[in-house]
C-alpha angles and dihedrals in degrees: 000000000000118000118244114255117263117263111246122216093235087064090072100031115131094349093157111102091005093145100048095097090058094051089235124167111220115221118227114263117279117264106255132198134178113271134188109247096195126091095245123112119265110279092224093048090246120176131217128052142299106217127186130191132199140167128197138172113260101166110131126192120349102190134054095001124118113250121236128238113035094059092229121151092202096055098095118164116252105174144331135278103171130001122248111241134194118214121199130198123187117194119189124188100223091204100055101019090233115142144183129203117208120191120190110192130191089231135127091235143344110238128196086249091064094039091055094044094051091048092053092050091050090048093051089052103034109019110217095342089101118031139151085277096066107020117093114186118188135176129220087219101232111182091210103068131102118272132202098087099107126095090217116088100221092067093047094049094098092042095054092244137315120342108206094191094057091042091053092047091051095047095042091047093052091048093046090053089050092048091050091048091052092049091051096057111143137150107284144166120231119211121192122202139164135210142165125255119189129173093041102089142031131197106252094187101046094148089060094043092054089061091069121101116266092253086068099038095049090057087062103035090173093043091247134097104235091176111130116183126190128194106192127193119218133190121186089348096307126109109241098168146004142194117208126192120200129151115238131122120250092239103113088108113071132242085241093061115105099186119097106243138171087224120211103329090047091053091049090055093042092049093052094046107035105024099036104028100027097234113176105209093197094054123096123243135044118319118242091233135015120192129180127191105206134189130246125173099337100144095120098022114109125188088210099094092190089056090236125122112259123248129216133276091018089060090076090065092045089051092051093047094048093048092046090053093052090046094049092048090049096044091049088065090066085077093057120090089226124178118300105223126232133161139061130347109210142142145185133199131187134178120227131188095233091192092065113034123140106213116211120230095252090067104038096068095225099073092248135109114250136177134216121232145213109297119273129186115226125220090241090059086060089057095057125211105308093200095061105021129328119224122201125014119235093049132094137198109250115006121033102173096194096051090039087058092046091051096044098042101037117010104041092039088056093049119026088178089061092047092052088055105037110027132142086035115111098226113222101168123015086210094172090068088050087055088068090067099034135354106264101155136006123262107170101065136178123243116189139185120199129188127195108173107302093344117099124191120195105203107214117179094221152035111303123196114228094252093046084051093048089056094050091048093049090049094054096037091054093054100042094038094237129149109263092236089057093057112077135176112237100205130195087035128165097328137009129247098162116242140357120203132170113261089253093052090045089059089063092059095210115157094283091050091048086051096054091099102188097054142251094318094055095104094048089050090055093044088056091050094046088050089053091052092045091051091048092047092050096045097041094242129132121225121213113277092239133207103344119214110256123249104249098177090117094056104056123129121217114188104162115088119228130238109300103182142351124210132171120239117277113290091008135103128219110276096025117144112247099175117027124210122249116262098245135026136177125218108277093036124107122241114209128195130169123200135190095247144156137250113293091218092074090076120007091205090221106189090011135068141252089213147027134201105206134187127202113247115249093212094092094255094102089222119156119235125201110234101167140012138185092285093064123099092230095062132071126190114204125191125191133167116247108199118317104321109006127095130207115211116198117187121190128187120196098210106232121232108261096030106151119248114259148099119306141181136186120230126198123206118196144148128228129207123213128204092270092057096253114145117208125185114246128192135197129191129196127223112265122268134187127240114202 
């Protein structure tokens, strides 16, 4: 297990008054109570739950790394807008001692590589207290995060291979969020509520949606899933945390954007924590409030209401607006009485070889037995989702006559079994065959079911359309006897297998259908698996684990060289100011400063910051107080190469409304590498300026 990075003194410098420049109201500390951290039942037979909350930085590289989501080779990161955070929640049934750990990460996907790494870290720390059977890790699916942290080659193609620094940052950040949640365990109440959020999503695959039977379409009369669910954590009658589930893609940020960003769900969580509750992510101790905005069945749900790909810099405004809508819909539920949860905490997980599942007639819909097949990429997958961000030219969603002819005349003739599973997909890449040579995509995948009182979460390792999600939810709800609203799909969970459509949607071969790798019967196969998990959970039995995914850590390819040397521009020194700020600004203006810096990849500053906005104290001491850092919405950190070895760092601060008048400065924190490989911290400080 990788050691956590050392805490630098600058992380805690001048913390007092750090939030004054944002005009934030800091909530009082959470009421804490002693809580048993073991898995044994409560000694006094107490009922209810112990709940812990934690948040940690899981950002990864921010420069010269391919960004994950749009599948574009040209989308190489060149800076940071908002940090990617992981939020952990532990729930323990005090009566039985059973527990579950939920981690919601501001990540594009959760790959099996990360799933395995986090479980190893947990085992090293806690033994068998947290295992694959009670740990659910999900991603918010931002399309503006760094890639390169998978052990499967397909997902590292646009990053020129595996990026160990990003992988370690993600795994360490997720583990740290879990550790902090474990340490935060205290008696708490859980309240479950539901609401409706419209005007925040649009169906980007309407032609496929309309192929579903009326029983599915009538459940979503506007072809969107407006269901927003909130699980809030209360201590002494006060909310100290919340998890929201709402289905919408993390594609508010454009494929032309080059700054790492947590996208709309990340902003929603940041807003609730930082701007509402005054959480200081760089401060020690337990935050007063932790909020996560998790995904459900968002496979065909776009945040781009005009169904046109966003453009930059307008995408920053779209991201803010989408996140704010999700926050407001969630926060409004605090005023609802909701259902105070009681009852068991339990979970089950199995692995299935999704390339070889025999699906029983009761799940196929046509009364016949069918089989899944080796994974195949459809031509429409190569087209990308044209509503959110097209991928490769020369491909279309729907019909691709050339690849249709290749499939019908060559591939399907050679393998009638493949045709039975995959038709009418126009096969572009029979990637399952390539898996025989090198691991390109995952075939053995985890499926999970979690129960917290009356709430059920179906952990699916992919992007589930709303109707596919509805069928999974109905399957589980019917077996466990739950209200349908209380059964949710937890998408992007524990691993990644691309998309999951209904068989009817699959036949349309839009982007989502072309990305349903294991064929037309993939959803029925997963319904069958979910039914088995629901039955086991209901009856108190434990199914066999199944064929676990192999550990591929020894097979990764890394093709991109690291930083060799940093050097300042000619006649300059590291930290020199290249562009000075103006002397005076007003709230609403943007302050801009450029520094002679170094490559950000030398030190990722996980849990720290590349920049500080500081204000001179008005108490006569002359001390400088941090009012913003690189995790704040108002700041942007831009990196660009200047010549061969020099780096130009540009920091902007969009001065928020309500910023107190005073004297300010901008500080840059970097790290430079010499020819011997030694990395040395460097700092730059701007001239002061006044905000009026």
